[in-house]
One Martini backbone bead per residue (centre of mass of N, CA, C, O) as a GRO file, in nm:
protein
  282
    1VAL     BB    1   7.069   9.695   9.853
    2PHE     BB    2   7.170  10.048   9.889
    3LEU     BB    3   7.138  10.363  10.046
    4ARG     BB    4   7.283  10.675   9.957
    5LEU     BB    5   7.364  10.960  10.149
    6TYR     BB    6   7.478  11.280  10.067
    7GLU     BB    7   7.594  11.497  10.305
    8GLU     BB    8   7.847  11.682  10.135
    9GLN     BB    9   7.702  11.684   9.851
   10SER     BB   10   7.617  11.759   9.554
   11ILE     BB   11   7.454  11.662   9.282
   12ALA     BB   12   7.690  11.706   9.086
   13SER     BB   13   7.913  11.553   9.251
   14ALA     BB   14   7.762  11.284   9.274
   15ALA     BB   15   7.741  11.237   8.967
   16GLY     BB   16   8.048  11.234   8.921
   17GLU     BB   17   8.108  10.989   9.100
   18ALA     BB   18   7.927  10.789   8.947
   19ARG     BB   19   8.085  10.804   8.680
   20LEU     BB   20   8.350  10.705   8.796
   21LEU     BB   21   8.253  10.427   8.895
   22ARG     BB   22   8.167  10.324   8.621
   23HIS     BB   23   8.443  10.342   8.491
   24LEU     BB   24   8.602  10.157   8.685
   25ALA     BB   25   8.421   9.903   8.666
   26SER     BB   26   8.464   9.871   8.348
   27ARG     BB   27   8.797   9.826   8.432
   28GLY     BB   28   8.806   9.619   8.701
   29VAL     BB   29   8.722   9.763   8.947
   30SER     BB   30   8.639   9.699   9.288
   31THR     BB   31   8.334   9.861   9.253
   32PRO     BB   32   8.040   9.996   9.321
   33CYS     BB   33   7.777  10.066   9.104
   34PRO     BB   34   7.539  10.261   9.040
   35LEU     BB   35   7.208  10.271   8.971
   36GLU     BB   36   6.999  10.323   8.730
   37ARG     BB   37   6.738  10.481   8.636
   38SER     BB   38   6.439  10.393   8.475
   39ASP     BB   39   6.398  10.706   8.349
   40GLY     BB   40   6.699  10.815   8.254
   41ALA     BB   41   6.818  11.020   8.509
   42GLY     BB   42   7.037  10.840   8.612
   43PHE     BB   43   7.173  10.806   8.955
   44ILE     BB   44   7.034  11.060   9.087
   45THR     BB   45   6.843  11.155   9.385
   46PRO     BB   46   6.654  11.367   9.540
   47HIS     BB   47   6.661  11.441   9.909
   48GLY     BB   48   6.568  11.712   9.930
   49ASP     BB   49   6.894  11.866   9.962
   50LYS     BB   50   6.988  11.566   9.886
   51PRO     BB   51   7.165  11.316   9.758
   52CYS     BB   52   7.095  10.992   9.602
   53ALA     BB   53   7.167  10.627   9.591
   54ILE     BB   54   7.183  10.308   9.431
   55PHE     BB   55   7.333  10.005   9.549
   56PRO     BB   56   7.496   9.731   9.548
   57TRP     BB   57   7.543   9.463   9.743
   58ILE     BB   58   7.845   9.389   9.936
   59GLU     BB   59   8.004   9.131  10.049
   60GLY     BB   60   8.184   9.201  10.360
   61ASP     BB   61   8.492   9.286  10.533
   62MET     BB   62   8.663   9.445  10.773
   63ILE     BB   63   9.000   9.523  10.873
   64CYS     BB   64   9.209   9.507  11.109
   65LEU     BB   65   9.529   9.575  11.172
   66ARG     BB   66   9.598   9.286  11.292
   67GLY     BB   67   9.472   9.137  11.021
   68VAL     BB   68   9.702   9.215  10.844
   69THR     BB   69   9.854   9.082  10.569
   70PRO     BB   70  10.079   9.050  10.324
   71LYS     BB   71   9.869   8.973  10.109
   72MET     BB   72   9.685   9.214  10.156
   73ALA     BB   73   9.892   9.432  10.097
   74HIS     BB   74   9.947   9.338   9.811
   75ASP     BB   75   9.646   9.369   9.707
   76VAL     BB   76   9.619   9.671   9.767
   77GLY     BB   77   9.844   9.767   9.586
   78ALA     BB   78   9.711   9.656   9.327
   79ALA     BB   79   9.448   9.824   9.353
   80VAL     BB   80   9.575  10.100   9.326
   81ALA     BB   81   9.695  10.052   9.044
   82ARG     BB   82   9.421  10.003   8.900
   83VAL     BB   83   9.313  10.285   8.941
   84HIS     BB   84   9.537  10.432   8.784
   85LEU     BB   85   9.486  10.288   8.515
   86ALA     BB   86   9.172  10.340   8.483
   87GLY     BB   87   9.203  10.670   8.492
   88ALA     BB   88   9.347  10.755   8.221
   89ASP     BB   89   9.043  10.787   8.053
   90PHE     BB   90   8.923  10.998   8.236
   91GLU     BB   91   8.714  11.302   8.164
   92GLY     BB   92   8.641  11.405   8.419
   93GLU     BB   93   8.603  11.610   8.677
   94LEU     BB   94   8.869  11.691   8.918
   95PRO     BB   95   8.980  11.774   9.208
   96ASP     BB   96   9.213  11.931   9.427
   97ARG     BB   97   9.240  11.797   9.763
   98PHE     BB   98   9.583  11.852   9.808
   99ASP     BB   99   9.637  12.148   9.882
  100LEU     BB  100   9.882  12.322  10.044
  101THR     BB  101   9.759  12.604  10.081
  102ALA     BB  102   9.491  12.511  10.209
  103LEU     BB  103   9.622  12.362  10.446
  104ARG     BB  104   9.759  12.607  10.572
  105ALA     BB  105   9.501  12.776  10.609
  106ARG     BB  106   9.367  12.576  10.801
  107LEU     BB  107   9.579  12.599  11.027
  108ASP     BB  108   9.545  12.924  11.057
  109THR     BB  109   9.239  12.891  11.189
  110LEU     BB  110   9.324  12.846  11.457
  111PRO     BB  111   9.270  12.905  11.768
  112ASP     BB  112   9.308  13.028  12.051
  113GLY     BB  113   9.374  12.830  12.333
  114LEU     BB  114   9.519  12.581  12.304
  115ASP     BB  115   9.642  12.309  12.366
  116PRO     BB  116   9.973  12.286  12.417
  117GLU     BB  117  10.021  12.030  12.243
  118VAL     BB  118   9.870  12.123  11.991
  119ALA     BB  119  10.032  12.384  11.949
  120ARG     BB  120  10.306  12.246  11.908
  121VAL     BB  121  10.229  12.076  11.661
  122ALA     BB  122  10.131  12.307  11.478
  123GLU     BB  123  10.406  12.451  11.468
  124GLY     BB  124  10.563  12.211  11.345
  125LEU     BB  125  10.400  12.205  11.082
  126ARG     BB  126  10.465  12.488  10.981
  127GLU     BB  127  10.780  12.433  10.962
  128ARG     BB  128  10.733  12.212  10.717
  129PHE     BB  129  10.605  12.350  10.462
  130GLU     BB  130  10.843  12.443  10.288
  131GLU     BB  131  10.968  12.163  10.240
  132VAL     BB  132  10.714  12.030  10.126
  133ALA     BB  133  10.680  12.224   9.885
  134ARG     BB  134  10.944  12.152   9.741
  135ALA     BB  135  10.881  11.850   9.704
  136LYS     BB  136  10.608  11.877   9.549
  137ALA     BB  137  10.730  12.023   9.295
  138LYS     BB  138  10.877  11.731   9.206
  139SER     BB  139  10.616  11.591   9.163
  140PRO     BB  140  10.434  11.405   8.984
  141SER     BB  141  10.107  11.430   8.871
  142GLY     BB  142   9.969  11.180   8.735
  143GLY     BB  143   9.622  11.123   8.843
  144LEU     BB  144   9.402  10.915   8.941
  145ILE     BB  145   9.287  10.917   9.283
  146HIS     BB  146   9.168  10.828   9.588
  147GLY     BB  147   9.314  10.939   9.886
  148ASP     BB  148   9.140  10.712  10.105
  149LEU     BB  149   9.268  10.401  10.153
  150PHE     BB  150   9.146  10.277  10.399
  151ARG     BB  151   9.036  10.006  10.576
  152ASP     BB  152   8.723  10.115  10.564
  153ASN     BB  153   8.751  10.101  10.218
  154VAL     BB  154   8.763   9.775  10.249
  155LEU     BB  155   8.647   9.471  10.123
  156TRP     BB  156   8.622   9.127  10.239
  157ARG     BB  157   8.637   8.791  10.074
  158GLU     BB  158   8.802   8.517  10.124
  159GLY     BB  159   9.085   8.696  10.111
  160ALA     BB  160   8.952   8.910   9.916
  161VAL     BB  161   8.879   9.168   9.723
  162ALA     BB  162   8.550   9.308   9.697
  163ALA     BB  163   8.587   9.632   9.775
  164LEU     BB  164   8.596   9.969   9.688
  165LEU     BB  165   8.554  10.268   9.875
  166ASP     BB  166   8.511  10.591   9.880
  167PHE     BB  167   8.541  10.839   9.622
  168GLU     BB  168   8.515  11.136   9.740
  169SER     BB  169   8.851  11.197   9.727
  170ALA     BB  170   8.882  11.201   9.443
  171SER     BB  171   9.160  11.283   9.216
  172ARG     BB  172   9.408  11.475   9.108
  173GLY     BB  173   9.737  11.316   9.135
  174SER     BB  174   9.971  11.152   9.309
  175PHE     BB  175  10.064  10.829   9.311
  176ALA     BB  176  10.261  10.835   9.552
  177PHE     BB  177  10.061  10.950   9.752
  178ASP     BB  178   9.850  10.725   9.744
  179LEU     BB  179  10.044  10.503   9.842
  180ALA     BB  180  10.131  10.641  10.107
  181VAL     BB  181   9.859  10.645  10.246
  182THR     BB  182   9.820  10.337  10.240
  183LEU     BB  183  10.071  10.256  10.397
  184LEU     BB  184  10.003  10.419  10.666
  185SER     BB  185   9.738  10.256  10.718
  186TRP     BB  186   9.828   9.931  10.674
  187CYS     BB  187  10.163   9.934  10.791
  188TYR     BB  188  10.090  10.041  11.091
  189ARG     BB  189  10.180  10.001  11.415
  190GLU     BB  190  10.425  10.064  11.619
  191ASP     BB  191  10.535  10.050  11.327
  192LEU     BB  192  10.678  10.019  11.034
  193ASP     BB  193  10.607   9.746  10.837
  194ALA     BB  194  10.816   9.584  10.628
  195THR     BB  195  10.649   9.347  10.520
  196LEU     BB  196  10.397   9.504  10.437
  197ALA     BB  197  10.523   9.735  10.270
  198SER     BB  198  10.674   9.560  10.058
  199ALA     BB  199  10.420   9.410   9.961
  200MET     BB  200  10.267   9.656   9.855
  201VAL     BB  201  10.477   9.758   9.651
  202ARG     BB  202  10.485   9.496   9.490
  203GLY     BB  203  10.187   9.493   9.406
  204TYR     BB  204  10.204   9.753   9.249
  205ASN     BB  205  10.445   9.685   9.050
  206GLU     BB  206  10.305   9.434   8.916
  207THR     BB  207  10.075   9.626   8.787
  208ARG     BB  208  10.242   9.921   8.822
  209PRO     BB  209  10.519  10.047   8.743
  210MET     BB  210  10.729  10.255   8.869
  211THR     BB  211  10.887  10.526   8.842
  212PRO     BB  212  11.173  10.669   8.940
  213LEU     BB  213  11.033  10.931   9.035
  214GLU     BB  214  10.819  10.802   9.215
  215ARG     BB  215  11.011  10.655   9.401
  216GLY     BB  216  11.166  10.920   9.489
  217CYS     BB  217  10.880  11.044   9.621
  218LEU     BB  218  10.775  10.868   9.862
  219PHE     BB  219  10.892  11.009  10.105
  220ASP     BB  220  10.765  11.291  10.059
  221GLU     BB  221  10.468  11.182  10.046
  222ALA     BB  222  10.464  11.070  10.334
  223ILE     BB  223  10.503  11.336  10.472
  224PHE     BB  224  10.255  11.476  10.352
  225ALA     BB  225  10.042  11.275  10.447
  226ALA     BB  226  10.098  11.312  10.752
  227VAL     BB  227  10.047  11.612  10.760
  228ARG     BB  228   9.763  11.622  10.648
  229PHE     BB  229   9.620  11.429  10.866
  230THR     BB  230   9.701  11.596  11.106
  231VAL     BB  231   9.562  11.859  11.029
  232THR     BB  232   9.268  11.758  10.979
  233ARG     BB  233   9.231  11.642  11.269
  234ILE     BB  234   9.270  11.897  11.424
  235THR     BB  235   9.059  12.080  11.274
  236ASP     BB  236   8.810  11.903  11.307
  237PHE     BB  237   8.811  11.947  11.617
  238GLU     BB  238   8.861  12.270  11.658
  239LEU     BB  239   8.630  12.380  11.427
  240ARG     BB  240   8.412  12.220  11.555
  241PRO     BB  241   8.154  12.147  11.711
  242ARG     BB  242   8.083  11.994  11.980
  243GLY     BB  243   7.957  11.676  11.864
  244ALA     BB  244   8.046  11.716  11.563
  245GLY     BB  245   8.108  11.449  11.424
  246VAL     BB  246   8.406  11.269  11.348
  247PHE     BB  247   8.676  11.187  11.556
  248LYS     BB  248   9.033  11.194  11.509
  249ASP     BB  249   9.347  11.110  11.604
  250TYR     BB  250   9.630  11.292  11.535
  251ARG     BB  251   9.862  11.115  11.670
  252ARG     BB  252   9.880  10.888  11.462
  253PHE     BB  253  10.007  11.070  11.227
  254TYR     BB  254  10.233  11.200  11.386
  255GLU     BB  255  10.383  10.937  11.436
  256ARG     BB  256  10.434  10.874  11.137
  257LEU     BB  257  10.600  11.122  11.078
  258GLN     BB  258  10.831  11.059  11.278
  259THR     BB  259  10.909  10.787  11.152
  260VAL     BB  260  10.988  10.879  10.868
  261GLU     BB  261  11.201  11.082  10.964
  262ARG     BB  262  11.378  10.874  11.111
  263LEU     BB  263  11.448  10.697  10.864
  264GLY     BB  264  11.461  10.836  10.612
  265ARG     BB  265  11.519  10.804  10.288
  266GLN     BB  266  11.691  10.542  10.290
  267GLY     BB  267  11.531  10.377  10.501
  268PHE     BB  268  11.261  10.385  10.353
  269ASP     BB  269  11.357  10.250  10.093
  270ARG     BB  270  11.457   9.984  10.219
  271LEU     BB  271  11.184   9.898  10.341
  272LEU     BB  272  11.013   9.890  10.067
  273PHE     BB  273  11.272   9.736   9.891
  274ALA     BB  274  11.288   9.469   9.993
  275ASP     BB  275  11.352   9.158   9.982
  276PRO     BB  276  11.179   8.900   9.914
  277SER     BB  277  10.997   8.662  10.084
  278SER     BB  278  10.822   8.375  10.145
  279GLU     BB  279  10.616   8.560  10.337
  280ALA     BB  280  10.519   8.824  10.187
  281VAL     BB  281  10.255   8.658  10.025
  282GLY     BB  282  10.144   8.428  10.252
   0.00000   0.00000   0.00000
């Protein structure tokens, strides 16, 4: 087993996440479910002013970007779809963690005197918000999403998904957004890799076929996902005291944003829905 200390959650929100994990695990999603206390008091134990929980240990490895294969991309796409299906009857409360208004407000809190390059990127992001907002208004509401299925949130064992981790960012949201976040994390090397991306979309569709509206929103949701993570990485660095927290380079997602915009809607769609080859899931 391992002990998880929830650094940024209240006891109530940690208990809500534990209930979500139990729900997903009971419906076949590969995620470790916290163990119930023997005194019947639920899953969460206070440790000082922070909640903690005991989880079963899952053997597995994280995969670096160079190690991602088409089969892995396919299987991660299928795993995202299983989360969406399993969440359909979850009745617990989940916040909207990807609110565009809050994201814009976060960007507007940046201080004066930024590095000129950061200031230029921040201004470019502000100029995109109106168009992103119009596109988001057309996106279907979806349901339960992971929201943060980066490579360090998936464990692998013998070439198969052993566990999906870190549902702290789970919320109600757009299924297309959730898939777009995962695509940009797993399928981008020097450029968006067509073989990996099409394999991931195919894995998703084989498990939960996208509606035409969801497919039509993938380009816009990829733009939003890239904007979101560029903003949060800039503000995480600029608004926190130096040396506090883990900082991630905003330029990685800004590059993804520029790539998706360069492809355009039709090019992005062609890349994701290319005809499968014999190597696509091999």
